[in-house]
C-alpha positions, 0 to 999 in steps of 0.5 A, a space after each residue: 593610404 597610397 604613397 610612392 615607394 621610397 628608393 635610396 637616392 643615388 650615392 646615398 649612404 643607404 645605397 652604399 650600405 646595402 651594396 657593402 653589406 651584400 658583399 660583406 655578408 658573403 665575405 662573412 660567410 667565407 670567414 665563418 666557414 674558414 673558422 669552422 675549418 680551422 677549429 676542426 683541423 690539425 691547426 685547431 690548437 694554433 687557432 685557439 692559441 692565437 685568439 687567446 694571445 695577450 697583446 695588450 695591458 689590463 684595461 680593467 680587472 673585469 676583463 684581465 689582460 687584453 687578448 686578440 679575442 677581447 680586442 675584437 669583441 670589445 674594441 672592433 665591435 664598438 666601431 661596428 656599433 658606432 656604424 649601427 648607431 649612425 644608421 639608426 640616427 640617419 634613418 630616424 631623422 631623414 630616412 626610411 624610418 623618419 615618419 610614423 607611417 614608415 616606422 609602423 611595419 618595421 617596428 611591429 615586425 622587429 618587436 614580434 621578431 624579438 619576442 617570439 624567438 625569446 619565448 620559444 627559447 625559454 619554452 625549450 631551455 628555460 626549464 634550466 635556470 642556468 640557461 634562462 640568461 640566454 633568452 636574447 640570443 635568438 632575438 637578433 638578426 644579422 643584417 650582413 648575412 641576410 643581405 648577402 643571401 638576398 644579393 645571391 638572388 639578384 633581381 628575383 628579390 624586389 627592392 622593397 623587400 631589401 629595404 624592408 629587411 634593412 629597416 627591420 634589422 635596424 630596428 632589431 639592432 636598436 632592441 639588441 643594443 637596449 638588451 645588452 645595456 639593460 640585461 647584460 651589464 654586471 656590477 657598475 663602477 659609478 665613478 667611471 659611469 659618471 665620467 662616461 656621462 660627462 664625456 657624452 654630455 661634452 660631445 652633445 655640447 659640441 653638436 649643440 655648438 655646431 662643431 662639424 669637424 670629426 676629430 673632436 668627436 672621435 677623440 672623445 668617442 675613444 675616451 667614452 669607450 674606455 670609460 664605458 669599459 671601466 664602468 661595467 656597461 659593455 664597451 660596445 654601447 659607447 659606439 651607439 652613444 657616440 653615434 647619436 652625438 655626431 652632427 647630421 644635416 637633413 637633406 630630405 631624401 636628396 643625395 647625401 650632403 658632403 658637409 654632414 659629419 654623420 654622412 662623412 663618418 658613415 661613408 668612411 666606416 661602411 666598407 671597413 666594417 663590412 669587409 674587415 671588422 664583421 668578417 674578423 668577428 665571424 672568424 674569431 667567434 664561429 670556430 667550434 669543434 665538431 669532434 664528438 658532436 652527436 644528435 643528442 648533443 645537438 638536441 640539448 636544451 641550449 643549442 636546440 632552444 637557440 636554433 628553434 628560436 632563430 628558425 621558428 621564432 623569427 619566421 613566426 613572429 615576423 611573418 605573422 605580425 606583417 600579415 596581421 598589420 596588413 589585414 588590420 590596415 595598420 600598414 601595407 605589404 612591401 611593394 611588388 612582393 608576394 606573400 611567399 616572398 615576404 615569408 622568405 624574408 621572414 625566414 632570412 631574419 632568422 639568420 642571427 649570426 653576428 649579433 646572436 654570437 655576440 649576445 651569446 658571448 655575454 650570456 655564457 662565458 664557460 667554454 662548454 656553453 660557449 660551444 653550445 651557443 655557437 652550435 645553436 646559432 649555426 644550426 638556426 642561421 644555416 636553416 634560415 638561410 637555406 630555406 629562405 634562399 630556396 623560398 625566394 629563389 622559386 617564389 613567383 613575383 607579385 604581378 598585380 599590386 593590390 595594396 599600397 606601398 610602403 
């Protein structure tokens, strides 16, 4: 089956997303580095004090008074997940995941790229029952960080690889959202959960009656966030649920329709999320003190399991699944990309930074384990980023295309 490679249309949300994610990923790296500097400097205590500063009321007894850190992780990240939900909906309705032929390779790769890291993590750290809860930490890919590394390569990385990485990460995000909802939800407040369901139905009815103005959806989305927060389900899930209700007008790969509510909201969120929210999250969550860190501490089950899951699990799961899919005729290799370049992208998928830190914060709340999570995520992500960059930097481009394009 030979198809024409799909390129993002001019002025499309995907083009804006890719360019913003690339620059935002570089900014995220800088924010994470700054957090590490602060956490290992004389102002480390001030850094920690700022994150724990109470700046809001107690919205739910489960969380207690709202601190800077809570507003970032439960508030700003809900907006991040809103953008994730918008991207998922658009790509599945009228994008590069709109047909089963388009979905096959990213879905197979993303599934393998979540399962294998989880298996490796459990093999390393699962012997301790208290650590089994962290199995999902290395299963996520940080699209901003990965696209940022790809951006540093310029034209050395063909467009098809950037598209492949983006679609795999979007499917990966779907899996991460499902994991958070199913496995990291504590006791449920059924009254609040029913209220959240009612608000979501109201938003769906607005969509059904073709209400295209954004403000009713945004007001109800804020109420949905609060009801979800009270329900015991992590509040960020409200962002994804709200996104699925936003009206979308199909344009069949033409330039974005200006009158589509989803396009307008997505364009409005891309830059604030990439340049503000994600770097703020990185700054608030990447800071870990390296004082007293020894080789034995790095080789402890929790950080080692996370690092090996990200670095080994992602590359093994994604590259092997792509190779098997192509050899079995299930899907085609990304156009103009050599196998070595595909392997390089599989390495970059081991950058789990934002989502891994987020899931790690849900899995482990103790300060010692939280630091171990950060160390493991940083080790695995940095190894994946450095080796992935080097492989793609020196990989020869594919000169003869012998396989169909995706």
